[in-house]
VMD Tcl script that draws the C-alpha trace (Angstrom):
set ca {
  {1.74 -22.62 30.33}
  {4.41 -19.94 30.25}
  {7.30 -19.57 32.74}
  {7.07 -16.39 34.79}
  {10.14 -14.46 35.88}
  {9.30 -12.37 38.91}
  {11.42 -9.30 39.51}
  {11.58 -6.27 41.69}
  {12.89 -2.90 40.52}
  {13.67 0.25 42.57}
  {13.77 3.87 41.87}
  {16.34 4.89 44.42}
  {16.06 8.56 45.34}
  {18.90 10.53 47.00}
  {16.70 13.39 48.24}
  {19.67 15.59 49.28}
  {21.04 15.52 45.75}
  {17.59 15.18 44.05}
  {19.08 12.34 41.88}
  {18.13 8.77 41.15}
  {20.22 5.67 40.55}
  {20.44 4.61 36.98}
  {22.44 1.76 35.44}
  {24.23 2.40 32.15}
  {24.54 -0.82 30.22}
  {26.85 -1.74 27.29}
  {28.52 1.83 27.31}
  {25.12 3.48 27.07}
  {23.30 1.38 24.48}
  {20.47 1.19 26.95}
  {19.78 1.93 30.65}
  {18.03 0.24 33.50}
  {17.14 0.96 37.14}
  {18.44 -1.22 39.86}
  {16.53 -4.49 40.19}
  {16.39 -8.13 39.43}
  {14.87 -11.56 40.01}
  {13.11 -12.37 43.17}
  {14.92 -15.17 44.83}
  {13.40 -18.26 46.56}
  {12.02 -17.25 49.93}
  {12.12 -13.46 49.21}
  {9.27 -11.02 48.95}
  {9.22 -8.38 46.37}
  {10.21 -5.81 49.01}
  {13.17 -8.01 50.11}
  {14.30 -8.37 46.57}
  {14.07 -4.60 45.94}
  {16.19 -3.84 49.08}
  {18.80 -6.46 48.15}
  {19.09 -5.29 44.50}
  {19.38 -1.63 45.68}
  {22.36 -2.67 47.71}
  {23.94 -4.90 45.03}
  {23.38 -2.59 42.01}
  {22.77 0.79 43.60}
  {25.48 0.51 46.29}
  {23.30 1.79 48.99}
  {20.76 0.83 51.72}
  {17.31 2.02 51.14}
  {13.91 2.58 52.86}
  {11.11 1.62 50.66}
  {8.48 4.31 50.38}
  {5.78 2.60 48.29}
  {5.14 0.37 45.29}
  {4.58 2.64 42.24}
  {3.74 0.22 39.49}
  {4.26 -3.09 37.62}
  {5.03 -4.21 34.18}
  {4.48 -7.37 32.22}
  {5.78 -8.45 28.91}
  {6.55 -11.61 26.96}
  {10.27 -12.22 26.29}
  {10.96 -11.46 22.65}
  {13.49 -14.37 22.54}
  {11.18 -16.88 24.23}
  {7.38 -16.70 23.85}
  {7.08 -19.12 26.80}
  {8.88 -16.74 29.19}
  {6.76 -13.96 30.76}
  {8.43 -11.09 32.69}
  {6.58 -9.50 35.64}
  {8.36 -6.62 37.54}
  {7.05 -4.62 40.45}
  {8.68 -1.20 41.05}
  {9.19 0.60 44.38}
  {10.13 4.19 45.11}
  {12.83 4.16 47.73}
  {14.89 6.60 49.82}
  {18.62 6.16 49.92}
  {19.66 6.11 53.53}
  {23.21 4.89 53.50}
  {25.87 4.87 50.73}
  {28.22 1.86 50.36}
  {30.35 3.38 47.57}
  {30.71 0.08 45.60}
  {28.09 -1.94 43.54}
  {28.23 -5.66 43.57}
  {27.68 -6.56 39.97}
  {27.32 -10.16 38.79}
  {29.88 -11.54 36.16}
  {27.17 -11.10 33.54}
  {26.61 -7.45 34.54}
  {30.33 -6.76 34.55}
  {30.54 -8.34 31.07}
  {27.78 -6.00 29.93}
  {29.71 -3.10 31.36}
  {27.17 -1.96 33.92}
  {27.92 1.41 35.45}
  {26.06 3.21 38.24}
  {25.08 6.75 37.61}
  {23.27 9.28 39.75}
  {21.11 11.60 37.60}
  {18.29 14.06 37.93}
  {14.93 12.78 36.72}
  {15.30 14.96 33.64}
  {18.71 13.67 32.89}
  {17.56 10.08 33.38}
  {14.53 10.49 31.15}
  {16.66 12.07 28.46}
  {19.13 9.09 28.56}
  {16.42 6.46 28.52}
  {14.63 8.21 25.52}
  {17.87 7.98 23.52}
  {18.17 4.20 23.66}
  {20.66 2.98 21.07}
  {20.29 -0.70 21.32}
  {18.39 -2.50 18.51}
  {17.89 -5.70 20.59}
  {14.11 -6.10 21.30}
  {14.53 -7.34 24.79}
  {16.95 -4.52 25.72}
  {14.63 -2.01 24.35}
  {11.65 -3.53 26.31}
  {13.70 -3.35 29.53}
  {14.79 0.19 28.78}
  {11.20 1.36 28.07}
  {9.79 -0.47 31.07}
  {12.20 1.36 33.42}
  {11.63 4.64 31.61}
  {7.93 4.33 32.34}
  {8.82 3.62 36.11}
  {10.99 6.75 36.19}
  {8.18 8.96 34.81}
  {5.82 7.58 37.40}
  {8.34 8.12 40.18}
  {8.98 11.62 39.10}
  {5.26 12.39 39.62}
  {5.17 10.69 42.97}
  {8.19 12.66 44.13}
  {6.73 15.93 42.88}
  {3.51 15.26 44.79}
  {5.40 14.46 47.94}
  {7.10 17.86 47.76}
  {3.74 19.71 47.59}
}
mol new
graphics top color blue
foreach p $ca { graphics top sphere $p radius 0.5 }
foreach p [lrange $ca 0 end-1] q [lrange $ca 1 end] { graphics top cylinder $p $q radius 0.2 }
display resetview
């Protein structure tokens, strides 16, 4: 029976700027959206809010769950990744991300980009590492879904 890593991801929308939070990793080899593992005792919603603060440097209000993704870890066929993704509104800026040592070592950098800019970056993934490509593409799909949701909200 495979191990399952449950995670929550968040498309953080700064509606005033019409930009979303994107994490550049390894000097742009690939990109991610804020998110991470669901800790003991947390709901997916709680993890999404915590990760938005830690990686996105802001408080958010969750709007809705917009999707989920599942894949087997290319490095470990017994590890299954399951992520849920929320669309969230930025409500307070904290200026500073709280990256882990591993994230700092991977040169994480927070960017605020339009949907179009984010999609363009994600589509130009440079990494050749299968796991990094899977994460990049998972989050690219979430961004495209969020863009549709945001467009529908404006109508």
